[in-house]
Structures are given as C-alpha cells and as structure tokens.
N, C-alpha and C positions, 0 to 999 in steps of 0.2 A: 504494500500500500504506500502510495507516495505521500509526501508531507502535506500537500494541498488537500488530498482526500481525507487524510487523518485529521487535519485541522477542521475540515467541513463536518466530519462525523462528530468530533468533539464539541463543536459549536452547536450543532443540532441537539446532541445529547444534553449538553449543559442547559440549553434553552428549555428543553422539555422538563428537566428536573426542576429548574427554576419556576416554570409554569405550574408544576404540580405543588411545589412548596408555597408559592405566593398566591396561587389561585384560591386558597382557602375553601376548597371543596367545590368551587364554581369552575366549570370547564371553560368559561368564556371570560377573558379579561375585560372586554368592553362592557359586558353585563355586570361584572363584579365592580368595576370602577364607575362607570357612567349610569348604569341601570338599564340601558337599552340593549336590545339584542344586536348581534353582529350579522353580516351577510351569511355566515355559515351556521348560525344558530339553528338547531334542529337536526344537523347532520348525524350526530351521535345517536340520537333517538331513531332517526331514519334507518341507520344501519342495524340497530337492534331490532327494529320491526322487520327489516328485510331478512335478517338471520332467522326470524321466527316464521318466515313465509308470508308475512303480512305486507303485500305489495302496496295496497291502498294506504296503510299506515306509513310506509316508507315514503310514499309520494306526499302524503299529508304533512309530515314533519319537515320535509325539504324536497321540493319538486325537482331539484337538480342533483339528487343524491348519487346518480350514476356518473356524473362528470368528474369528481375528484379522483376516483380510482382510474378512470380512463386517462386523465391528465398525468397522474403518477406513472402509469404504464408508458405513456409517451416519453416522459423524462427518463425512466429507467432503461427503456429499449434504445433510446438515443445513445446511451453510453456503452452499449454492447457493440464493440467494433467488428466482431465476426458476423453480426447480423446485417444483411444488406436490405434493410427496409427503407426504401426511398421515401415513402409517404410519411413515415415516422420522423425522419430527418427533416423533411419539408415542413411538417407541422411544427416541430420543435424550433426550427429557425425562422418561422414566420411571425413577425411582430404583430401582424393583423390577426392571426389566429389567437394569440394571447390577449390582445386588446379586445377581441370579440368575446372571448370567454369571461374576461373581467366585466365588460359591459353587460353581458347576459346575467352574471351573478348580481350586479348592482340593480338592474331592472327588476329582477325577481325579488330582490330585497326590498326595493321601494314599494312594489305592489303588495308584498306581504305586510309591510309596515302600515300601509294605508288600510288594508282589509282587516288585519288582525290585532295590531298594536292598540292598546296595552293589555288586553284582557284574555286573549286566546293563545294557548300554548302552541308553539314555543316562543311566540313573539310577545312575551309578557314583560312588564316593567319590574325590575328588581328593587324593591324598597330597602333591601339590605346593602345596596351599593354604597361605595365610599362617598360619592358625590351627594347622594340623597341624604345620607347620615350627616354630612357636613352642613348641608342646607338646613336640615331639621334641627341640628344642634345650634346653628346660628339664630334660628327663630326664637330660641329661648331667651336671648339677650335683648 
C-alpha cells in the first residue's frame, strides 16, 4: 500500500471514529448541531428496510437509496487497473455526471423538506440539537 493510500485510509478511519464519538448517538451531524435533516437523512433506515425486503419502506425513507452504492461501485471499479470498463472511467471522470448526481440529491432534499419537514420521519426537527438548546437557553435570560 502506498503512502497516499494509507494516508487516505487513515483519514477516513479517523473521521469515522470521530463521527461516532462526537455524534452523541445521532448519525447525522447536521441534525445533531442545527436540528434539520441533511440530504442523506433516511438512508440508514432505507437500507435497513431494504435488508428486510421492504422495498416500499426503503423508497419511503430515501427515494435515492440505490444511488450511493452505485456511486461507490463506480469509484471502487475506477481504481481497478486490470478492469477495462470504459463506461466506469467515463462516468468517474465526468464532472457533469457528479454535478448531476449532486443536483439530483439536492432537488430530492428540497422536495422532501417542503413535503415532510418538520413532523414526518425522517425529515423531523431535532429539538435536542446544539443550536436549538443554545437558543432555548438564551431565552431564559
């Protein structure tokens, strides 16, 4: 393993451990700090529903649940030099592909926020968030 790859693995591992420690039981930093859900909120529950065979539940929790594994697969297969998959390399190197995936996630996020926020899972407001507690604490003075 080269130094760059080792460094990348260590950074990702350290970030994940830090996420678990500082997340205080909440899997989403945005929801833990600001109280609002992130564009990926619901993905974990979506995969749990999918593993149980509940495709409706998986789609309900996050309609784009199938994209992260596919995007991960594109990234992983791109780094396999002995595989000659031109479409994978073309997608990986296309800035428009990555921009369109980002825009798709943001559009779905905005629609879910309009339709479901703040009372329908997983797009709920976290009243235990740091920001909400700070605002509530300030109102006592």
